[in-house]
Residue, then its C-alpha position, 0 to 999 in steps of 0.5 A: x984766241x978768244x972771240x967775243x960774239x955780239x948780238x942785238x937780240x933781246x935789246x928791243x925786249x929790254x926797251x919795251x920792258x922799260x917803256x912799259x915800266x915807265x908807263x906803269x908809273x906815269x899812267x896812274x899818276x896822270x889819271x889821278x891828276x886828270x881826275x882831280x882836274x876834272x872834279x875841280x873843274x866840275x866843282x868850279x862849274x857848280x860854284x859859278x852857277x850858284x854865284x851867277x844865279x844869286x847875283x842875277x836874282x839880287x840884281x833883278x830885285x835891286x832894279x825894281x822901282x822903290x814903289x815896286x820892291x815889296x810887291x815884286x818880292x811878294x810875287x817872287x817869294x821862294x822860301x826855304x821849304x819851296x825853292x824855285x827849281x831851274x833845270x839845266x843840262x848840267x843839273x838842277x839849280x835852286x833859287x831861294x828868295x825871301x825876307x826877314x824882319x828885324x828879329x830875323x824871323x821869316x816874313x810870309x806874303x801876308x806879313x810882308x804886305x803889311x810890314x813896316x820898318x827895316x827888313x832883310x832880303x835874302x837871296x841864295x843860289x844853290x847847285x848840286x843839291x839833289x834833294x833840295x834841302x839847301x844843305x850838303x848831304x852824303x853823295x852831293x860832292x858838287x854841292x855849292x851855294x852863294x848867299x846875298x843879303x840887302x837891307x830895305x825899308x818898308x814904311x808908311x807912305x814914302x816920298x820922292x822929290x825930283x828936281x829938274x833942269x831943262x827936263x832932266x833930273x839933277x837931284x833926288x830926295x827920298x823922305x818918309x811921309x812924316x819927314x816930308x810933311x814936317x818939312x813941306x806941309x805949309x800947315x806946319x809953318x807960315x804961309x808964303x805970303x806971311x814969310x814975305x811979310x816977315x822977311x820984309x819987316x826983318x830987313x837989317x835984322x839977323x834971322x834966328x835959327x828957329x825962324x820958320x821963314x828961313x831961305x831953305x823952307x821959305x813958305x815950304x814950297x817944294x822945288x821939283x816933282x813930288x811922288x807920294x806912294x804907299x809901301x807895304x799895303x793899306x796905310x792911314x795918315x791923319x793930319x791937322x791940315x794938309x797944304x802942299x805946293x810944288x813947282x812941279x807935278x804932285x803924284x799920289x800913288x798907292x793904297x793909302x788914306x790921308x785924312x784931317x783930324x776932326x776939328x773945325x778949321x782942318x782942310x786939304x789943299x794941293x797946288x802944282x804951279x806948273x805940273x800935273x796932279x795925279x791921284x791914284x788908289x788914294x782916299x783923301x778926306x777933309x773933316x773941317x767945317x769952317x768956311x775956310x775948310x774947302x778942299x782944293x786940288x788945283x794946277x793953274x798950268x797943268x792937268x789933273x787925273x783922278x783914278x780909283x780914288x775917293x775924295x770927300x769933304x765936309x765943305x766944298x770940293x774944288x778940282x781945278x785945271x787951268x784955274x786958281x782958287x782965290x780964297x778971299x773971293x771964294x771963286x776960281x780965277x782963270x790962268x791958262x787955257x787948254x788944261x784937262x781933267x780926267x776922273x775915272x772910277x772915283x767917288x767925289x762928294x760929301x764925307x757924310x753920305x746924307x749931306x750935300x756939298x758943292x763940288x766944282x770940277x772946272x777945266x779950261x780944256x776938256x773934262x772927262x768923268x766916268 
């Protein structure tokens, strides 16, 4: 009778061979997948670094005060030929930050300082650029870049008007210096008293569209605090007359010159009804020669500070804190006590150095001159 002999010998070997065969199939595939994941993750890290660097740099620029954007950019220019290199454990990052003019040409520091008009700020973050030439070359498999742009304007003196209620800013207006003067220079229209007289005589009559004494610009009184500043370096502004009156503070801040045109009746008169007057790094020149051409800088209820500035006139100069200049009498009239004047590193006197003119700095509080 035939006997069948069974044995488990060799079964284990077969199982081992099968496992080895399966591993031989899976391991290369798994290694390839892992390698791809690793490379993708590394590439993603470089992309994130480039994006984060560009976004951070742009946000820092945008946080600058409008007065400081040009000077900040001049101090932090990183042009294509000389990026800012940042070393990190994962490698080096390059930051590019520069400005282009309207025609797309790169602005140097000197040109940017004097530039007037629209300019484009370019911010670019780059990761994985071994030779720092802001382009992908052979061997730079993880090269990544992220570019951001924003259009800004550098012009002649700019103006910020802030309307406040209970000490809080409730409205802001940005104007070019020319727009500001066209709207608020009282020399361009009728005085406040003339408007009142005309409006009183027009009762029952319809106002014309071109009426200089409409409600919006009645007397050209500025409602709020005013800051006039220079952007883009030295600026020169020539006016027939400059007569400004604000309910709040008047601040002139920047490197620029305001002068009246050479004619007999031109004058400069600045009035803050309830705020301070601050003049910093500014030249004001009144060229008029008539009896009504005195330069008057006055704040009946505030303080005055003049720093690193030049104030010149062909006639008299009145700088008054706590007083108001009475033009018909030609004398200052006291309004409120305890108002101060501080004049530091500034020149105040005759436009022509050989001429002597009356200069009156009068404060109802303290008077400090250096």
